[in-house]
Structure formats: structure tokens, C-alpha cells
C-alpha positions as CSV (number, residue, x, y, z in Angstrom):
1,M,32.4,36.2,25.3
2,E,32.9,38.4,21.9
3,S,31.4,41.6,22.4
4,Y,28.8,43.5,20.4
5,G,30.8,45.4,18.3
6,K,33.1,42.6,17.0
7,K,29.5,40.5,16.6
8,V,28.6,43.1,14.4
9,Q,31.7,42.8,12.5
10,R,31.5,39.2,12.1
11,F,27.5,39.2,11.0
12,L,28.7,42.0,8.1
13,H,31.9,40.2,7.6
14,D,29.7,36.7,7.1
15,I,27.2,38.7,4.8
16,R,29.6,39.3,2.4
17,I,31.2,36.1,1.9
18,E,27.3,35.0,1.5
19,L,26.8,37.2,-1.4
20,K,29.7,36.6,-2.8
21,K,28.2,32.9,-3.2
22,V,25.1,34.7,-4.6
23,N,24.9,33.6,-9.1
24,W,23.5,36.8,-9.9
25,P,21.3,36.8,-13.0
26,T,22.7,38.6,-16.4
27,K,20.7,41.6,-17.3
28,R,18.7,39.7,-19.9
29,E,18.1,37.3,-17.6
30,M,17.1,40.1,-15.0
31,L,15.0,42.0,-18.1
32,V,13.3,38.5,-18.9
33,F,12.5,37.5,-15.4
34,T,11.3,41.3,-14.8
35,S,9.0,41.8,-18.4
36,I,7.6,38.1,-17.2
37,V,7.1,39.4,-13.6
38,I,5.3,42.1,-15.0
39,S,3.3,40.2,-17.6
40,A,1.5,38.3,-15.0
41,I,0.8,41.3,-12.7
42,I,-1.0,42.5,-15.9
43,V,-3.2,39.6,-16.7
44,V,-4.1,38.5,-13.0
45,G,-5.1,42.3,-12.2
46,I,-7.1,42.2,-15.6
47,F,-8.9,38.9,-14.8
48,F,-10.0,40.5,-11.3
49,W,-11.0,43.4,-12.8
50,F,-13.4,41.3,-15.4
51,L,-14.8,39.0,-12.5
52,D,-15.0,41.6,-10.3
53,T,-17.4,44.0,-13.1
54,G,-18.9,40.6,-13.5
55,F,-20.0,40.0,-9.9
56,T,-21.4,43.7,-9.6
57,A,-23.7,43.3,-12.8
58,L,-25.0,40.0,-11.1
59,L,-25.3,41.9,-8.1
60,K,-26.6,45.0,-9.4
61,L,-29.6,42.3,-11.5
62,I,-30.6,40.9,-7.8
63,I,-30.9,43.6,-6.2
64,R,-32.8,45.6,-8.5
């Protein structure tokens, strides 16, 4: 049976091996992916803002 220290050491070693297998994106790819995500967040935010504004106006018409 392995000791706790050996288990941690083995775990960290396995992590290091797995990280070497990762296909890391280039700087250009990272900029493109980040801009796509930020753009999508802005578009969805604007969509929900319009939706909220519309429902608020509709609710005000119904209540008054």
C-alpha cells in the first residue's frame, strides 16, 4: 500500500504527463476564441436587455 506522500507524488507526476499531451492554442487562436466568446456574451446580453425592456413595458401597460 502506498503512503499518502507517494500518492500525491504519483498524482502530480500523472498531471505533468497529461499536460504534455494537451494541444495548447496559439496566441492568435486564443485571441480569436476570446473575441468570439466576448462577442457572444455581448449579443446575448443585448438580446436579454431588449427582452426585459419589452416585458417591463408590456407589464406596465397591463397593470395601469
